N, C-alpha and C positions, 0 to 999 in steps of 0.2 A: 503493498500499499505505497502510495506517495503522500507525508504529510502536506496539508495546505490550510488556507484560512480564507474566508472572506473578508472583504474590505466592507460588510455589512456592519461590522461590529465600530465602523467608524464613522458608520453614516453623514451623522450630523455636520461632516468636516468636509472641507472639499478636497478629491483625493489629488496626492504629491507625490515629487518621486523621494521623498524626506519619507513618509509615511510609509510607504512599500519599502523602503530600504528596511525601518523597522520590524515590517514585516516578516522580510526575509531573514533578518537575522533570529529569529526564531526557531529558526531550523527549515521553515517550510518550503516546499520544492514547488510549490502551485498555490498559485493566488485568482482568487476567482474575484471578478468584479462586479459587485453591483451596482446596475445599471440606474441611476439617477440623476437626472439633471446640475442639481445643486452639489453633488457628490462626483462622478464622473460626467460631464459637461462632452456627451458627445457629437453634439453640435456644434461644437469650439473645435475645431481643426489644430487650433496650436495645441490646446489641452492633450486633444487624441496623439498628436506628435511628442508630447512631453512625456506619454505613460509609454508611447510604442516604443521611445528612444529607451525608456526606463527596464522594458523586457529586452528589449533587444541587448544591451548591455548586460543583465543583470541572469538572462541565458533560464529563468524561470519558466514554468508553463501557467500560461493565462488562459481562463474561463472564463466566463459571462454568467449572470443572471438577469434575465428579462426585466426590462423595465417594469415597475408597478404602478408610477405615478406619474398621470401626464402633465401635471406643473413642475417647473423650474424652482417654486417658491414653496417648501417644504418646511414642515415640521413634526414633532413627533404624534400632533394631535391630526393629519392631515391622512384619511384614510385611504386605502388603492382602491384607485379606481382603474385602474387598467385591466378588462376581463376580454382574453380568446375568444369566447365563447358567450360573450354577453347577448342575451336573446334580441337585444336593440342593436340593429343594423349598424347603424353612425357608429356606436359606442366597439361594436367589435371591430369595424375598419381604423381606428382610431386605436384602440390596443393591438393591431396588425401593423398600420403601418410606423408606431411608434418603436413597435419591435425589429422592423427593418432597419428603422433608421440606425439605430446603437449598432445593428448587425453590420454595416457600413463600415463601423471603425474596424473591421479585420481587416478591411484593406491596409492597415498599417500595424492594428497589432494584432498576434497572429493568434487568436483564440482558439483553443480546441473545441471548444462545444460553447451552446449557450442553452440553460437550465430554462424550461418554461413551466407556468403552470394555466394549467387548464380548468378554469371555473372558480367560483368563490368558496368558501366559509359553508359547508351546507349545502352546497350544490347536488342537487339528485340526479342519480341515473338514470337517463332517460333515450330513445332513440335518438332525439334532437340534439341532447349534449352530442353522443356518438357521432352524428351527423355534422354538427359545428366541430366537435373536434378533428374528425378528418380533414374537413376542409381548413381547418388556419393549419393542420400540420402541411397539406399539401403545397399550400404557397407559403408558408415559410422555409420549407425544404427546399422550394424552387431556387429561393432567393439566396438561401444559405449553403449552398451544396458548391455554386460556384467559387466559394469565401474561402471553402474546407472548414467549414463550421459546422460539427457537428448537433442536432436537434437532441434535446434528453428531456422527457417529461419525468415531471415531480410528482410523490404523492404528497397529496394536502389534508386537509381534513373536510374532506368531502368523496362524496359515492363515485365521483368520475373519475378520480384518481385511485380509488382502491385497487392495489394488487390485480385483483381477478379484471377492472376496468382496463385499466392499463394495458393488458395481457391481451384484450378483447379489442383495444385502438388500434394495437399495433399488426396485430394479424391480419384484421377486417381491412385496415389499407394498404397491408403489403408494404409495411415501413421497415424494411431490412435494416437499414442503415441507422435509425431511429433508436436512440437507447433511453435508459433512467436513471436520474438523480433518484436516489433513495435517501429519504431524509428518516435518518435513526429518530428524530425527538417525535416527527409527525408518526412514526412507524409506534413507538413506545406508546402513544395515547390509542391506539386502536385496542378495540375489545378484547379478549381470549378468544381464541375460535377450535374447536374439538374436532374437524373433518380430518379422515387418512389421509395422510401426504407420503411422498416416498421415504424422507423421513421421520417422517412420525406416522407409522403404519397402524398403530394402532390408536389416534386419534387423540391422545388427550391434550387437554388442555394445554395453551402455552400462549405466549405474548405475539402479538402479530408482526415482529419484526423479523420471526420465524417464518412465519408464512410467505410474509414479503418478498425475502430470498430465498425460500423455495421455488415461487413463482417466476423471479424477474432476476435469479441470481446470472444467467447468461447475459441479459440488457443492461446490468448495471454498471454504468461506467464512472461515477461518480457518487460518493458518499457526502450527507450533509448530517453535520455531529452536532448537537447539542444535547440539554439535559434538561429534566421537567418533571414534575412528580405527578404523571401521570394523569393529570384532570384538565391540563392548560397547558398552550402553546408558549414556554418559560423563554425560549431559548437561552437558557444559561448555562452559564461555562459547567463543561464534565465533571459531576462529583458533587456539584452545588445545591441539587436537587436535597430533601429530606431523606434523611438514612433510609434504606430498604424502599426507596420508592423511585428514585431514579434510574436511570440506564444501567445495565449489569454492565461495564466498562469490559471487563476482563472476559465476560462471555462475548460479548460482541467481539473482542478481538477475535477467539476461537472461530465463531459462526461465519467470520470473514475472510478466512485462510484461501477458500477456495476460490476468493476472487482470485482476477490478474494483478501482479502485480504492479500494474501500472494504471490500476484504478486510483483515484484520487477521493482522498479521504479531507473533506473539507470543514475547518471549522466555521461555524456559522451563527456568531452571537450577537445576542439583543446587544444595539447600541444604548451607550450609557453617555451622556453630555458633559460627565465627570471625567470621562476616560482619557490618558493619553496614548499616543503609539506605544509608547515605552512601556506603559503599563499593559498594553497587551501584547506586545511581546513575549515580557515574562509570563506572563499567564499560558501563552502558547506554548510558550520554550517548555515549559512541568510539563502539559501535555504531553507535548510529541516525546518527552524522554520518558513518562510512564510507558507510551507505548512502545519507546524500543527496548525497553526493561523487558515488556511480555513478548516481545519477538527473540530476545537474547537466551527466554526459558528458554531448556531444554525438550524437547517431544519427549511427552511420555512413551513409553514404546509397548 
């Protein structure tokens, strides 16, 4: 697994080479840029050139998260308003156009992938949701493919992006090159299931994360790592959830050993207006070091 971090943790600030320097010093080998104009102004060619020059010099892997906010004037009280499968056609077009606009930055920044959101929180799984998802992916795939950017679909807190739904979208659309960003924190919020699978033939109840890995494993290109207490999407640092309630990180490490070594494991932490890039670097380094210790442990025979 390649350790990485999302710039989402510093979302209130304008992205700069010095900020990226701090994130790189944590030991990250990949950085995911969260696309929001006040943070990464993808409409500003000079800003894009500065970020592109940094990646060129640093040699780190770059990935991208689609924009969720239409306004360039952001605050923590502004709700996400870009939905690729919005029932309202003009709003749906706006979301697609804004995503294409940020993808144009791939002409300068060598983005490996872009993570997409399908639907809003609580969005139901319906035939129309499937049709809108297929259309959105087809349009963005045609735009991203010539730029060398892979589309990745993220599991969210809705029925459209449950593992079964994502698999149906990928199979129905014959999207052989489209992958998945498995968000561990979101999967941790899924209710237990009990149907038999290859890794659980008895059908014993277990966390949704196991189920997601069973179904989506071959498609997973990136992980989003963050913690929560199992009830709400907190995006806190690994280990910050109440004892016994958060993600079992050693167990997660074992479960993901079957994924390819080049799978990016991206810390996606909630932004804190008081956080500095150096503080983020220190916390990320502690987590990366803990994962390295797990890698160094001898495998049980």
